[in-house]
All heavy atoms as TSV, in Angstrom:
chain	resi	resn	atom	element	x	y	z
A	1	MET	N	N	-4.127	-18.621	16.127
A	1	MET	CA	C	-2.773	-18.188	16.418
A	1	MET	C	C	-2.119	-19.287	17.280
A	1	MET	O	O	-2.618	-19.608	18.355
A	1	MET	CB	C	-2.755	-16.867	17.161
A	1	MET	CG	C	-3.249	-15.720	16.306
A	1	MET	SD	S	-3.062	-14.072	17.015
A	1	MET	CE	C	-3.777	-14.170	18.592
A	2	SER	N	N	-1.039	-19.771	16.785
A	2	SER	CA	C	-0.364	-20.796	17.544
A	2	SER	C	C	0.703	-20.266	18.513
A	2	SER	O	O	1.224	-20.943	19.305
A	2	SER	CB	C	0.303	-21.735	16.566
A	2	SER	OG	O	1.265	-21.070	15.783
A	3	SER	N	N	0.979	-18.915	18.407
A	3	SER	CA	C	2.001	-18.349	19.265
A	3	SER	C	C	1.416	-18.119	20.718
A	3	SER	O	O	0.232	-17.907	20.867
A	3	SER	CB	C	2.431	-17.052	18.631
A	3	SER	OG	O	3.347	-16.432	19.566
A	4	SER	N	N	2.306	-18.132	21.665
A	4	SER	CA	C	1.813	-17.854	23.011
A	4	SER	C	C	1.707	-16.385	23.310
A	4	SER	O	O	1.123	-15.978	24.292
A	4	SER	CB	C	2.781	-18.482	24.026
A	4	SER	OG	O	4.062	-17.884	23.913
A	5	ASP	N	N	2.221	-15.578	22.359
A	5	ASP	CA	C	2.081	-14.112	22.531
A	5	ASP	C	C	0.664	-13.631	22.175
A	5	ASP	O	O	0.231	-13.874	21.032
A	5	ASP	CB	C	3.116	-13.414	21.623
A	5	ASP	CG	C	3.123	-11.900	21.776
A	5	ASP	OD1	O	2.529	-11.392	22.705
A	5	ASP	OD2	O	3.703	-11.239	20.895
A	6	PRO	N	N	-0.010	-13.014	23.090
A	6	PRO	CA	C	-1.427	-12.615	22.793
A	6	PRO	C	C	-1.511	-11.526	21.771
A	6	PRO	O	O	-2.586	-11.281	21.222
A	6	PRO	CB	C	-1.960	-12.133	24.166
A	6	PRO	CG	C	-0.745	-11.750	24.923
A	6	PRO	CD	C	0.369	-12.647	24.450
A	7	TYR	N	N	-0.434	-10.828	21.482
A	7	TYR	CA	C	-0.443	-9.742	20.484
A	7	TYR	C	C	0.049	-10.131	19.101
A	7	TYR	O	O	0.099	-9.309	18.217
A	7	TYR	CB	C	0.345	-8.503	20.963
A	7	TYR	CG	C	-0.196	-7.942	22.261
A	7	TYR	CD1	C	0.429	-8.082	23.460
A	7	TYR	CD2	C	-1.448	-7.287	22.265
A	7	TYR	CE1	C	-0.088	-7.610	24.619
A	7	TYR	CE2	C	-1.942	-6.744	23.406
A	7	TYR	CZ	C	-1.282	-6.914	24.631
A	7	TYR	OH	O	-1.808	-6.366	25.766
A	8	SER	N	N	0.444	-11.354	18.971
A	8	SER	CA	C	0.928	-11.783	17.674
A	8	SER	C	C	-0.191	-11.952	16.691
A	8	SER	O	O	-1.329	-12.305	17.036
A	8	SER	CB	C	1.745	-13.090	17.737
A	8	SER	OG	O	0.864	-14.133	18.122
A	9	VAL	N	N	0.085	-11.725	15.416
A	9	VAL	CA	C	-0.944	-11.770	14.383
A	9	VAL	C	C	-0.536	-12.897	13.417
A	9	VAL	O	O	0.535	-12.925	12.837
A	9	VAL	CB	C	-1.034	-10.433	13.649
A	9	VAL	CG1	C	-2.045	-10.556	12.543
A	9	VAL	CG2	C	-1.418	-9.328	14.603
A	10	ASP	N	N	-1.438	-13.800	13.160
A	10	ASP	CA	C	-1.240	-14.848	12.210
A	10	ASP	C	C	-1.523	-14.237	10.813
A	10	ASP	O	O	-2.422	-13.504	10.623
A	10	ASP	CB	C	-2.198	-16.007	12.481
A	10	ASP	CG	C	-1.887	-17.225	11.698
A	10	ASP	OD1	O	-0.791	-17.731	11.824
A	10	ASP	OD2	O	-2.809	-17.628	10.895
A	11	PRO	N	N	-0.708	-14.614	9.825
A	11	PRO	CA	C	-0.935	-14.053	8.497
A	11	PRO	C	C	-2.289	-14.339	7.927
A	11	PRO	O	O	-2.861	-13.540	7.178
A	11	PRO	CB	C	0.141	-14.731	7.629
A	11	PRO	CG	C	1.248	-15.078	8.595
A	11	PRO	CD	C	0.569	-15.407	9.867
A	12	ALA	N	N	-2.944	-15.416	8.339
A	12	ALA	CA	C	-4.289	-15.751	7.885
A	12	ALA	C	C	-5.340	-14.827	8.493
A	12	ALA	O	O	-6.414	-14.725	7.997
A	12	ALA	CB	C	-4.631	-17.214	8.225
A	13	ASP	N	N	-4.956	-14.134	9.618
A	13	ASP	CA	C	-5.963	-13.208	10.228
A	13	ASP	C	C	-6.026	-11.886	9.532
A	13	ASP	O	O	-6.977	-11.139	9.806
A	13	ASP	CB	C	-5.505	-12.987	11.674
A	13	ASP	CG	C	-5.659	-14.189	12.549
A	13	ASP	OD1	O	-6.442	-15.094	12.170
A	13	ASP	OD2	O	-5.022	-14.251	13.624
A	14	ILE	N	N	-5.062	-11.564	8.667
A	14	ILE	CA	C	-5.090	-10.280	7.964
A	14	ILE	C	C	-6.067	-10.393	6.787
A	14	ILE	O	O	-5.861	-11.179	5.857
A	14	ILE	CB	C	-3.707	-9.895	7.472
A	14	ILE	CG1	C	-2.788	-9.808	8.681
A	14	ILE	CG2	C	-3.741	-8.604	6.657
A	14	ILE	CD1	C	-1.371	-9.532	8.291
A	15	GLU	N	N	-7.059	-9.607	6.795
A	15	GLU	CA	C	-8.063	-9.605	5.721
A	15	GLU	C	C	-7.437	-8.847	4.495
A	15	GLU	O	O	-6.500	-8.061	4.652
A	15	GLU	CB	C	-9.309	-8.865	6.171
A	15	GLU	CG	C	-10.107	-9.563	7.215
A	15	GLU	CD	C	-10.766	-10.848	6.676
A	15	GLU	OE1	O	-11.218	-10.810	5.511
A	15	GLU	OE2	O	-10.795	-11.846	7.401
A	16	PRO	N	N	-7.977	-9.100	3.303
A	16	PRO	CA	C	-7.419	-8.363	2.144
A	16	PRO	C	C	-7.577	-6.918	2.265
A	16	PRO	O	O	-6.750	-6.135	1.753
A	16	PRO	CB	C	-8.256	-8.933	1.000
A	16	PRO	CG	C	-8.740	-10.240	1.460
A	16	PRO	CD	C	-8.883	-10.166	2.949
A	17	ILE	N	N	-8.603	-6.396	2.982
A	17	ILE	CA	C	-8.710	-4.946	3.077
A	17	ILE	C	C	-7.645	-4.379	3.930
A	17	ILE	O	O	-7.168	-3.239	3.639
A	17	ILE	CB	C	-10.105	-4.607	3.663
A	17	ILE	CG1	C	-10.331	-3.087	3.519
A	17	ILE	CG2	C	-10.236	-5.010	5.072
A	17	ILE	CD1	C	-10.580	-2.593	2.136
A	18	GLY	N	N	-7.120	-5.113	4.885
A	18	GLY	CA	C	-5.950	-4.642	5.647
A	18	GLY	C	C	-4.717	-4.501	4.806
A	18	GLY	O	O	-3.950	-3.545	4.932
A	19	ALA	N	N	-4.508	-5.457	3.938
A	19	ALA	CA	C	-3.392	-5.392	3.043
A	19	ALA	C	C	-3.536	-4.243	2.062
A	19	ALA	O	O	-2.566	-3.595	1.780
A	19	ALA	CB	C	-3.241	-6.711	2.308
A	20	THR	N	N	-4.747	-3.989	1.638
A	20	THR	CA	C	-5.013	-2.881	0.704
A	20	THR	C	C	-4.650	-1.547	1.402
A	20	THR	O	O	-4.026	-0.680	0.788
A	20	THR	CB	C	-6.480	-2.895	0.314
A	20	THR	OG1	O	-6.766	-4.109	-0.345
A	20	THR	CG2	C	-6.774	-1.715	-0.683
A	21	ILE	N	N	-5.012	-1.455	2.666
A	21	ILE	CA	C	-4.749	-0.188	3.397
A	21	ILE	C	C	-3.275	-0.015	3.560
A	21	ILE	O	O	-2.762	1.082	3.377
A	21	ILE	CB	C	-5.440	-0.158	4.730
A	21	ILE	CG1	C	-7.004	-0.084	4.510
A	21	ILE	CG2	C	-4.964	0.954	5.671
A	21	ILE	CD1	C	-7.832	-0.353	5.731
A	22	ALA	N	N	-2.589	-1.091	3.868
A	22	ALA	CA	C	-1.138	-1.034	4.046
A	22	ALA	C	C	-0.445	-0.590	2.779
A	22	ALA	O	O	0.491	0.250	2.814
A	22	ALA	CB	C	-0.602	-2.359	4.564
A	23	VAL	N	N	-0.790	-1.186	1.685
A	23	VAL	CA	C	-0.163	-0.824	0.421
A	23	VAL	C	C	-0.497	0.553	-0.010
A	23	VAL	O	O	0.374	1.317	-0.505
A	23	VAL	CB	C	-0.574	-1.830	-0.704
A	23	VAL	CG1	C	-0.054	-1.403	-2.053
A	23	VAL	CG2	C	-0.012	-3.254	-0.332
A	24	ALA	N	N	-1.743	0.995	0.159
A	24	ALA	CA	C	-2.151	2.414	-0.212
A	24	ALA	C	C	-1.345	3.392	0.709
A	24	ALA	O	O	-0.894	4.382	0.221
A	24	ALA	CB	C	-3.606	2.577	-0.024
A	25	PHE	N	N	-1.187	3.054	1.962
A	25	PHE	CA	C	-0.437	3.908	2.840
A	25	PHE	C	C	1.028	4.007	2.401
A	25	PHE	O	O	1.653	5.078	2.435
A	25	PHE	CB	C	-0.535	3.454	4.284
A	25	PHE	CG	C	0.273	4.237	5.240
A	25	PHE	CD1	C	-0.233	5.509	5.708
A	25	PHE	CD2	C	1.525	3.864	5.691
A	25	PHE	CE1	C	0.525	6.267	6.573
A	25	PHE	CE2	C	2.249	4.646	6.546
A	25	PHE	CZ	C	1.764	5.810	7.009
A	26	THR	N	N	1.601	2.917	2.006
A	26	THR	CA	C	2.977	2.881	1.485
A	26	THR	C	C	3.132	3.790	0.278
A	26	THR	O	O	4.093	4.516	0.113
A	26	THR	CB	C	3.433	1.440	1.165
A	26	THR	OG1	O	3.259	0.675	2.320
A	26	THR	CG2	C	4.844	1.443	0.669
A	27	GLY	N	N	2.112	3.693	-0.637
A	27	GLY	CA	C	2.138	4.551	-1.822
A	27	GLY	C	C	2.064	6.006	-1.492
A	27	GLY	O	O	2.770	6.837	-2.064
A	28	ALA	N	N	1.205	6.328	-0.473
A	28	ALA	CA	C	1.132	7.712	-0.066
A	28	ALA	C	C	2.423	8.218	0.581
A	28	ALA	O	O	2.848	9.336	0.336
A	28	ALA	CB	C	-0.025	7.880	0.939
A	29	ALA	N	N	3.051	7.343	1.318
A	29	ALA	CA	C	4.329	7.682	1.902
A	29	ALA	C	C	5.421	7.934	0.878
A	29	ALA	O	O	6.206	8.897	0.985
A	29	ALA	CB	C	4.763	6.635	2.906
A	30	ILE	N	N	5.445	7.090	-0.133
A	30	ILE	CA	C	6.392	7.291	-1.274
A	30	ILE	C	C	6.151	8.622	-1.951
A	30	ILE	O	O	7.071	9.355	-2.234
A	30	ILE	CB	C	6.302	6.107	-2.232
A	30	ILE	CG1	C	6.843	4.843	-1.577
A	30	ILE	CG2	C	7.121	6.414	-3.517
A	30	ILE	CD1	C	6.586	3.555	-2.374
A	31	GLY	N	N	4.862	8.896	-2.128
A	31	GLY	CA	C	4.542	10.222	-2.792
A	31	GLY	C	C	4.956	11.358	-1.944
A	31	GLY	O	O	5.462	12.403	-2.503
A	32	LEU	N	N	4.767	11.349	-0.640
A	32	LEU	CA	C	5.171	12.430	0.230
A	32	LEU	C	C	6.689	12.590	0.226
A	32	LEU	O	O	7.170	13.751	0.250
A	32	LEU	CB	C	4.627	12.223	1.635
A	32	LEU	CG	C	3.108	12.451	1.815
A	32	LEU	CD1	C	2.707	12.074	3.188
A	32	LEU	CD2	C	2.802	13.866	1.527
A	33	VAL	N	N	7.407	11.519	0.244
A	33	VAL	CA	C	8.914	11.633	0.208
A	33	VAL	C	C	9.294	12.219	-1.142
A	33	VAL	O	O	10.178	13.052	-1.184
A	33	VAL	CB	C	9.529	10.194	0.391
A	33	VAL	CG1	C	11.015	10.227	0.045
A	33	VAL	CG2	C	9.324	9.714	1.832
A	34	GLY	N	N	8.608	11.814	-2.164
A	34	GLY	CA	C	8.917	12.385	-3.482
A	34	GLY	C	C	8.671	13.871	-3.569
A	34	GLY	O	O	9.409	14.624	-4.190
A	35	ALA	N	N	7.569	14.352	-2.878
A	35	ALA	CA	C	7.298	15.756	-2.846
A	35	ALA	C	C	8.360	16.495	-2.074
A	35	ALA	O	O	8.779	17.605	-2.496
A	35	ALA	CB	C	5.925	15.986	-2.196
A	36	ALA	N	N	8.889	15.925	-1.037
A	36	ALA	CA	C	9.936	16.536	-0.274
A	36	ALA	C	C	11.260	16.590	-1.062
A	36	ALA	O	O	11.990	17.562	-1.059
A	36	ALA	CB	C	10.147	15.849	1.071
A	37	VAL	N	N	11.520	15.464	-1.740
A	37	VAL	CA	C	12.746	15.385	-2.527
A	37	VAL	C	C	12.750	16.325	-3.697
A	37	VAL	O	O	13.781	16.800	-4.171
A	37	VAL	CB	C	13.025	13.907	-2.938
A	37	VAL	CG1	C	14.097	13.773	-3.940
A	37	VAL	CG2	C	13.300	13.063	-1.736
A	38	SER	N	N	11.587	16.599	-4.241
A	38	SER	CA	C	11.441	17.407	-5.445
A	38	SER	C	C	11.986	18.837	-5.234
A	38	SER	O	O	12.288	19.532	-6.193
A	38	SER	CB	C	10.036	17.444	-5.935
A	38	SER	OG	O	9.191	18.199	-5.064
A	39	PHE	N	N	12.086	19.268	-3.995
A	39	PHE	CA	C	12.729	20.576	-3.738
A	39	PHE	C	C	14.245	20.587	-4.003
A	39	PHE	O	O	14.785	21.609	-4.301
A	39	PHE	CB	C	12.465	21.034	-2.300
A	39	PHE	CG	C	11.021	21.402	-2.033
A	39	PHE	CD1	C	10.210	20.552	-1.301
A	39	PHE	CD2	C	10.437	22.561	-2.639
A	39	PHE	CE1	C	8.897	20.916	-1.020
A	39	PHE	CE2	C	9.120	22.868	-2.397
A	39	PHE	CZ	C	8.371	22.041	-1.606
A	40	VAL	N	N	14.835	19.381	-3.865
A	40	VAL	CA	C	16.293	19.250	-4.095
A	40	VAL	C	C	16.600	18.772	-5.456
A	40	VAL	O	O	17.426	19.298	-6.214
A	40	VAL	CB	C	16.933	18.357	-2.986
A	40	VAL	CG1	C	18.365	18.193	-3.238
A	40	VAL	CG2	C	16.616	18.924	-1.667
A	41	ALA	N	N	15.957	17.634	-5.829
A	41	ALA	CA	C	16.188	16.973	-7.135
A	41	ALA	C	C	14.823	16.818	-7.765
A	41	ALA	O	O	14.102	15.862	-7.528
A	41	ALA	CB	C	16.845	15.640	-6.937
A	42	VAL	N	N	14.498	17.738	-8.686
A	42	VAL	CA	C	13.131	17.814	-9.221
A	42	VAL	C	C	12.747	16.548	-9.973
A	42	VAL	O	O	11.712	15.976	-9.702
A	42	VAL	CB	C	13.029	19.031	-10.202
A	42	VAL	CG1	C	11.658	19.067	-10.834
A	42	VAL	CG2	C	13.248	20.306	-9.417
A	43	ASP	N	N	13.623	16.048	-10.850
A	43	ASP	CA	C	13.251	14.856	-11.653
A	43	ASP	C	C	13.024	13.635	-10.788
A	43	ASP	O	O	12.075	12.913	-11.024
A	43	ASP	CB	C	14.340	14.564	-12.688
A	43	ASP	CG	C	14.376	15.641	-13.811
A	43	ASP	OD1	O	13.365	16.342	-13.948
A	43	ASP	OD2	O	15.468	15.756	-14.442
A	44	PHE	N	N	13.933	13.430	-9.820
A	44	PHE	CA	C	13.794	12.236	-8.977
A	44	PHE	C	C	12.563	12.373	-8.062
A	44	PHE	O	O	11.799	11.431	-7.903
A	44	PHE	CB	C	15.080	12.109	-8.116
A	44	PHE	CG	C	15.036	10.884	-7.226
A	44	PHE	CD1	C	15.018	9.628	-7.804
A	44	PHE	CD2	C	15.079	11.025	-5.872
A	44	PHE	CE1	C	15.001	8.504	-6.968
A	44	PHE	CE2	C	15.100	9.888	-5.067
A	44	PHE	CZ	C	15.073	8.610	-5.638
A	45	GLY	N	N	12.274	13.593	-7.560
A	45	GLY	CA	C	11.090	13.767	-6.737
A	45	GLY	C	C	9.814	13.545	-7.522
A	45	GLY	O	O	8.874	12.878	-7.014
A	46	VAL	N	N	9.724	14.032	-8.753
A	46	VAL	CA	C	8.531	13.840	-9.578
A	46	VAL	C	C	8.360	12.384	-9.852
A	46	VAL	O	O	7.268	11.813	-9.893
A	46	VAL	CB	C	8.586	14.732	-10.810
A	46	VAL	CG1	C	7.463	14.356	-11.784
A	46	VAL	CG2	C	8.538	16.152	-10.448
A	47	ALA	N	N	9.447	11.658	-10.093
A	47	ALA	CA	C	9.381	10.229	-10.350
A	47	ALA	C	C	8.861	9.491	-9.150
A	47	ALA	O	O	8.016	8.574	-9.245
A	47	ALA	CB	C	10.722	9.713	-10.748
A	48	LEU	N	N	9.287	9.833	-7.952
A	48	LEU	CA	C	8.821	9.220	-6.765
A	48	LEU	C	C	7.278	9.522	-6.509
A	48	LEU	O	O	6.556	8.642	-6.088
A	48	LEU	CB	C	9.618	9.698	-5.523
A	48	LEU	CG	C	10.936	8.997	-5.309
A	48	LEU	CD1	C	11.667	9.615	-4.123
A	48	LEU	CD2	C	10.797	7.533	-5.176
A	49	VAL	N	N	6.893	10.757	-6.814
A	49	VAL	CA	C	5.470	11.077	-6.680
A	49	VAL	C	C	4.649	10.179	-7.651
A	49	VAL	O	O	3.634	9.700	-7.269
A	49	VAL	CB	C	5.244	12.564	-6.933
A	49	VAL	CG1	C	3.777	12.875	-7.067
A	49	VAL	CG2	C	5.849	13.396	-5.810
A	50	GLY	N	N	5.129	10.020	-8.825
A	50	GLY	CA	C	4.435	9.185	-9.788
A	50	GLY	C	C	4.349	7.770	-9.323
A	50	GLY	O	O	3.278	7.092	-9.492
A	51	VAL	N	N	5.423	7.219	-8.813
A	51	VAL	CA	C	5.392	5.846	-8.354
A	51	VAL	C	C	4.466	5.709	-7.166
A	51	VAL	O	O	3.715	4.743	-7.040
A	51	VAL	CB	C	6.837	5.369	-7.930
A	51	VAL	CG1	C	6.777	4.077	-7.136
A	51	VAL	CG2	C	7.719	5.229	-9.148
A	52	GLY	N	N	4.458	6.698	-6.278
A	52	GLY	CA	C	3.559	6.670	-5.128
A	52	GLY	C	C	2.092	6.673	-5.517
A	52	GLY	O	O	1.281	5.989	-4.995
A	53	VAL	N	N	1.761	7.489	-6.506
A	53	VAL	CA	C	0.382	7.574	-7.014
A	53	VAL	C	C	0.004	6.269	-7.653
A	53	VAL	O	O	-1.166	5.724	-7.351
A	53	VAL	CB	C	0.226	8.717	-8.038
A	53	VAL	CG1	C	-1.085	8.614	-8.786
A	53	VAL	CG2	C	0.341	10.034	-7.360
A	54	VAL	N	N	0.843	5.620	-8.444
A	54	VAL	CA	C	0.562	4.315	-9.059
A	54	VAL	C	C	0.354	3.249	-7.981
A	54	VAL	O	O	-0.641	2.481	-8.019
A	54	VAL	CB	C	1.628	3.905	-10.049
A	54	VAL	CG1	C	1.475	2.475	-10.488
A	54	VAL	CG2	C	1.648	4.858	-11.229
A	55	VAL	N	N	1.192	3.200	-7.029
A	55	VAL	CA	C	1.038	2.215	-5.933
A	55	VAL	C	C	-0.219	2.432	-5.098
A	55	VAL	O	O	-0.986	1.528	-4.830
A	55	VAL	CB	C	2.301	2.248	-5.013
A	55	VAL	CG1	C	2.075	1.400	-3.779
A	55	VAL	CG2	C	3.505	1.749	-5.753
A	56	ALA	N	N	-0.479	3.709	-4.794
A	56	ALA	CA	C	-1.653	4.021	-3.956
A	56	ALA	C	C	-2.957	3.707	-4.710
A	56	ALA	O	O	-3.906	3.227	-4.128
A	56	ALA	CB	C	-1.634	5.458	-3.526
A	57	LEU	N	N	-2.959	3.934	-6.000
A	57	LEU	CA	C	-4.226	3.707	-6.747
A	57	LEU	C	C	-4.356	2.273	-7.196
A	57	LEU	O	O	-5.466	1.801	-7.420
A	57	LEU	CB	C	-4.334	4.654	-7.953
A	57	LEU	CG	C	-4.414	6.120	-7.640
A	57	LEU	CD1	C	-4.475	6.919	-8.874
A	57	LEU	CD2	C	-5.690	6.367	-6.754
A	58	SER	N	N	-3.294	1.551	-7.377
A	58	SER	CA	C	-3.381	0.181	-7.840
A	58	SER	C	C	-3.873	-0.743	-6.714
A	58	SER	O	O	-4.487	-1.828	-6.993
A	58	SER	CB	C	-2.097	-0.352	-8.385
A	58	SER	OG	O	-1.115	-0.389	-7.390
A	59	SER	N	N	-3.662	-0.417	-5.482
A	59	SER	CA	C	-4.042	-1.240	-4.364
A	59	SER	C	C	-5.545	-1.447	-4.265
A	59	SER	O	O	-6.006	-2.572	-4.195
A	59	SER	CB	C	-3.478	-0.633	-3.054
A	59	SER	OG	O	-3.895	-1.449	-1.959
A	60	PRO	N	N	-6.394	-0.376	-4.312
A	60	PRO	CA	C	-7.850	-0.612	-4.308
A	60	PRO	C	C	-8.334	-1.350	-5.564
A	60	PRO	O	O	-9.260	-2.122	-5.441
A	60	PRO	CB	C	-8.377	0.798	-4.192
A	60	PRO	CG	C	-7.336	1.651	-3.729
A	60	PRO	CD	C	-6.095	1.024	-4.145
A	61	LEU	N	N	-7.746	-1.072	-6.641
A	61	LEU	CA	C	-8.156	-1.720	-7.895
A	61	LEU	C	C	-7.884	-3.231	-7.815
A	61	LEU	O	O	-8.710	-4.064	-8.238
A	61	LEU	CB	C	-7.416	-1.128	-9.097
A	61	LEU	CG	C	-7.829	0.294	-9.464
A	61	LEU	CD1	C	-6.932	0.834	-10.564
A	61	LEU	CD2	C	-9.247	0.386	-9.849
A	62	ALA	N	N	-6.726	-3.611	-7.247
A	62	ALA	CA	C	-6.445	-4.984	-7.053
A	62	ALA	C	C	-7.417	-5.677	-6.075
A	62	ALA	O	O	-7.800	-6.839	-6.258
A	62	ALA	CB	C	-5.004	-5.171	-6.572
A	63	TYR	N	N	-7.807	-4.969	-5.035
A	63	TYR	CA	C	-8.760	-5.486	-4.067
A	63	TYR	C	C	-10.076	-5.747	-4.743
A	63	TYR	O	O	-10.723	-6.786	-4.579
A	63	TYR	CB	C	-8.936	-4.523	-2.928
A	63	TYR	CG	C	-9.927	-4.980	-1.907
A	63	TYR	CD1	C	-9.641	-6.054	-1.080
A	63	TYR	CD2	C	-11.179	-4.369	-1.860
A	63	TYR	CE1	C	-10.623	-6.453	-0.147
A	63	TYR	CE2	C	-12.132	-4.809	-0.921
A	63	TYR	CZ	C	-11.841	-5.855	-0.060
A	63	TYR	OH	O	-12.745	-6.290	0.785
A	64	VAL	N	N	-10.603	-4.811	-5.563
A	64	VAL	CA	C	-11.852	-4.984	-6.241
A	64	VAL	C	C	-11.781	-6.160	-7.223
A	64	VAL	O	O	-12.688	-6.977	-7.306
A	64	VAL	CB	C	-12.281	-3.680	-6.971
A	64	VAL	CG1	C	-13.420	-3.910	-7.907
A	64	VAL	CG2	C	-12.553	-2.588	-6.000
A	65	ARG	N	N	-10.702	-6.292	-7.937
A	65	ARG	CA	C	-10.515	-7.371	-8.847
A	65	ARG	C	C	-10.510	-8.684	-8.133
A	65	ARG	O	O	-11.121	-9.728	-8.574
A	65	ARG	CB	C	-9.255	-7.226	-9.679
A	65	ARG	CG	C	-8.989	-8.322	-10.623
A	65	ARG	CD	C	-7.855	-8.031	-11.561
A	65	ARG	NE	N	-7.398	-9.154	-12.324
A	65	ARG	CZ	C	-7.990	-9.775	-13.284
A	65	ARG	NH1	N	-9.197	-9.358	-13.662
A	65	ARG	NH2	N	-7.466	-10.779	-13.913
A	66	MET	N	N	-9.823	-8.775	-7.019
A	66	MET	CA	C	-9.765	-9.984	-6.231
A	66	MET	C	C	-11.143	-10.408	-5.730
A	66	MET	O	O	-11.530	-11.555	-5.701
A	66	MET	CB	C	-8.789	-9.851	-4.995
A	66	MET	CG	C	-8.569	-11.167	-4.305
A	66	MET	SD	S	-7.766	-10.901	-2.717
A	66	MET	CE	C	-8.976	-9.942	-1.868
A	67	LYS	N	N	-11.980	-9.454	-5.235
A	67	LYS	CA	C	-13.299	-9.710	-4.786
A	67	LYS	C	C	-14.121	-10.243	-5.871
A	67	LYS	O	O	-14.946	-11.159	-5.647
A	67	LYS	CB	C	-13.902	-8.426	-4.216
A	67	LYS	CG	C	-13.292	-7.868	-2.955
A	67	LYS	CD	C	-13.697	-8.639	-1.740
A	67	LYS	CE	C	-15.098	-8.138	-1.343
A	67	LYS	NZ	N	-15.540	-8.659	-0.068
A	68	ARG	N	N	-13.994	-9.717	-7.044
A	68	ARG	CA	C	-14.749	-10.232	-8.231
A	68	ARG	C	C	-14.328	-11.663	-8.646
A	68	ARG	O	O	-15.180	-12.473	-8.927
A	68	ARG	CB	C	-14.594	-9.300	-9.432
A	68	ARG	CG	C	-15.371	-8.023	-9.286
A	68	ARG	CD	C	-15.281	-7.166	-10.505
A	68	ARG	NE	N	-15.943	-5.913	-10.296
A	68	ARG	CZ	C	-15.774	-4.813	-11.067
A	68	ARG	NH1	N	-14.888	-4.879	-12.063
A	68	ARG	NH2	N	-16.415	-3.742	-10.765
A	69	LEU	N	N	-13.072	-11.932	-8.585
A	69	LEU	CA	C	-12.600	-13.239	-8.908
A	69	LEU	C	C	-13.090	-14.266	-7.904
A	69	LEU	O	O	-13.317	-15.456	-8.244
A	69	LEU	CB	C	-11.055	-13.285	-8.990
A	69	LEU	CG	C	-10.517	-12.536	-10.216
A	69	LEU	CD1	C	-8.973	-12.535	-10.128
A	69	LEU	CD2	C	-10.928	-13.236	-11.513
A	70	ARG	N	N	-13.184	-13.846	-6.616
A	70	ARG	CA	C	-13.625	-14.775	-5.585
A	70	ARG	C	C	-15.145	-14.936	-5.632
A	70	ARG	O	O	-15.683	-15.887	-5.049
A	70	ARG	CB	C	-13.279	-14.238	-4.209
A	70	ARG	CG	C	-11.906	-14.414	-3.802
A	70	ARG	CD	C	-11.724	-13.897	-2.387
A	70	ARG	NE	N	-10.498	-14.302	-1.817
A	70	ARG	CZ	C	-10.113	-14.028	-0.587
A	70	ARG	NH1	N	-10.891	-13.317	0.171
A	70	ARG	NH2	N	-8.969	-14.417	-0.086
A	71	GLY	N	N	-15.837	-14.074	-6.301
A	71	GLY	CA	C	-17.238	-14.152	-6.400
A	71	GLY	C	C	-18.031	-13.565	-5.230
A	71	GLY	O	O	-19.145	-13.877	-4.930
A	72	GLU	N	N	-17.393	-12.654	-4.504
A	72	GLU	CA	C	-17.998	-12.031	-3.351
A	72	GLU	C	C	-18.663	-10.766	-3.748
A	72	GLU	O	O	-18.357	-10.074	-4.660
A	72	GLU	CB	C	-16.908	-11.735	-2.308
A	72	GLU	CG	C	-16.317	-13.036	-1.742
A	72	GLU	CD	C	-15.224	-12.719	-0.742
A	72	GLU	OE1	O	-15.009	-11.589	-0.340
A	72	GLU	OE2	O	-14.593	-13.686	-0.312
């Protein structure tokens, strides 16, 4: 870390698993928002739930694929 701030995070310090967790959490948040919206606008809410599920599930799959490509 080249910054003088002791709490700053260098992008190289973030492991792929950290990125996977962040993306999966984002997908879960999208799904929860979709569930809440579905009470008002059913079609839009269901679409958001679908997008959230796809995002949440694609993140771990991408991590496994990346590990295999790296040979780890």
